[in-house]
C-alpha positions as CSV (number, residue, x, y, z in Angstrom):
1,M,91.5,17.1,89.1
2,I,94.3,16.9,91.6
3,D,97.0,14.3,91.9
4,W,97.1,11.7,94.8
5,E,100.2,13.5,96.0
6,D,98.2,16.7,96.4
7,F,95.5,15.0,98.5
8,Q,98.2,13.5,100.7
9,K,99.5,17.0,101.5
10,L,96.3,17.5,103.6
11,D,96.6,16.3,107.2
12,I,93.1,15.3,108.0
13,R,92.6,13.8,111.5
14,A,90.0,12.8,114.0
15,G,89.8,14.8,117.3
16,T,87.6,15.1,120.3
17,I,86.0,18.5,121.2
18,L,87.1,19.4,124.7
19,E,85.7,23.0,125.0
20,V,83.0,25.0,123.3
21,E,82.4,28.7,123.7
22,D,80.2,31.2,122.0
23,F,82.0,33.5,119.5
24,P,79.9,36.7,119.4
25,A,82.7,38.7,117.6
26,A,82.4,36.4,114.5
27,R,80.6,37.9,111.5
28,K,78.5,34.7,111.1
29,P,77.3,32.7,114.1
30,A,80.1,30.4,115.3
31,Y,81.6,28.6,118.2
32,K,85.2,28.6,119.4
33,L,86.3,25.0,119.8
34,K,89.2,23.4,121.6
35,I,89.9,20.0,120.0
36,D,92.3,17.2,121.1
37,F,94.1,15.5,118.2
38,G,96.2,13.2,120.4
39,E,99.9,13.4,119.5
40,A,99.2,16.1,117.0
41,G,98.2,18.4,119.9
42,I,95.2,20.4,121.1
43,L,94.1,23.0,118.5
44,D,91.6,25.8,118.5
45,S,89.0,26.2,115.7
46,S,86.2,28.6,114.8
47,A,83.2,26.6,113.5
48,Q,80.0,27.9,112.0
49,I,77.9,25.0,113.4
50,T,75.5,26.9,115.7
51,Q,72.4,26.2,113.6
52,L,72.4,22.4,114.2
53,Y,74.4,21.9,117.3
54,K,74.1,23.1,120.9
55,K,77.3,23.7,122.9
56,E,76.5,21.0,125.5
57,E,76.0,18.3,122.9
58,L,79.3,19.0,121.2
59,L,81.4,18.3,124.2
60,G,83.1,14.9,123.8
61,T,82.1,14.6,120.2
62,Q,84.7,13.4,117.7
63,V,85.0,15.4,114.6
64,V,87.2,15.4,111.4
65,A,89.4,18.4,110.7
66,V,92.3,19.5,108.4
67,I,95.1,20.4,110.8
68,N,97.8,21.7,108.5
69,L,96.3,24.6,106.7
70,G,98.0,27.1,109.0
71,P,96.5,29.5,111.4
72,K,93.7,31.9,110.3
73,K,92.8,35.0,112.3
74,I,89.0,35.4,112.7
75,A,87.7,38.4,114.6
76,G,90.9,38.4,116.8
77,F,90.8,34.6,117.4
78,I,93.4,32.3,115.9
79,S,91.8,29.3,114.3
80,E,94.4,26.5,113.9
81,C,92.4,23.8,112.1
82,L,89.4,23.5,109.8
83,V,86.6,21.3,111.1
84,L,84.9,19.6,108.2
85,G,81.2,19.4,107.4
86,I,78.7,19.2,104.7
87,Y,76.4,22.1,103.7
88,N,72.8,20.9,103.5
89,K,70.1,22.5,101.3
90,K,69.5,25.1,104.1
91,K,73.2,26.0,104.1
92,E,73.6,24.5,107.6
93,V,76.8,22.7,108.4
94,V,76.5,19.0,109.2
95,L,79.6,17.8,110.9
96,L,81.7,15.0,109.4
97,K,82.5,12.6,112.3
98,P,83.4,8.9,112.8
99,T,80.6,6.5,113.2
100,V,82.7,4.4,115.5
101,A,85.1,5.8,118.2
102,V,88.7,6.2,117.0
103,E,91.9,7.4,118.6
104,N,92.4,11.2,118.7
105,G,94.8,12.0,115.9
106,D,93.9,9.1,113.7
107,R,94.4,10.1,110.1
108,V,91.8,10.1,107.3
109,G,93.0,8.1,104.3
């Protein structure tokens, strides 16, 4: 169990995917994403979501991500946030996303 204060340390926000690129250097199939988090900025992320999502359909999609974990270097690429998803029984990532449009940068709480 964690305390409420521990949960509040996570900065989880909604953002809109602006760009999607293939990421062939990644060990597991992934995309490079550029995501707009409003006042929190535009951040890059590596996301292993290629099994269920095509690049074209991801453009303009709102997602939920943790934006304060710090940068992580992945195959020479700096991932600045962690896009959240749920692993289904096939180990595919199903994105967490708002069911109604929200402002980029709105916080999860």
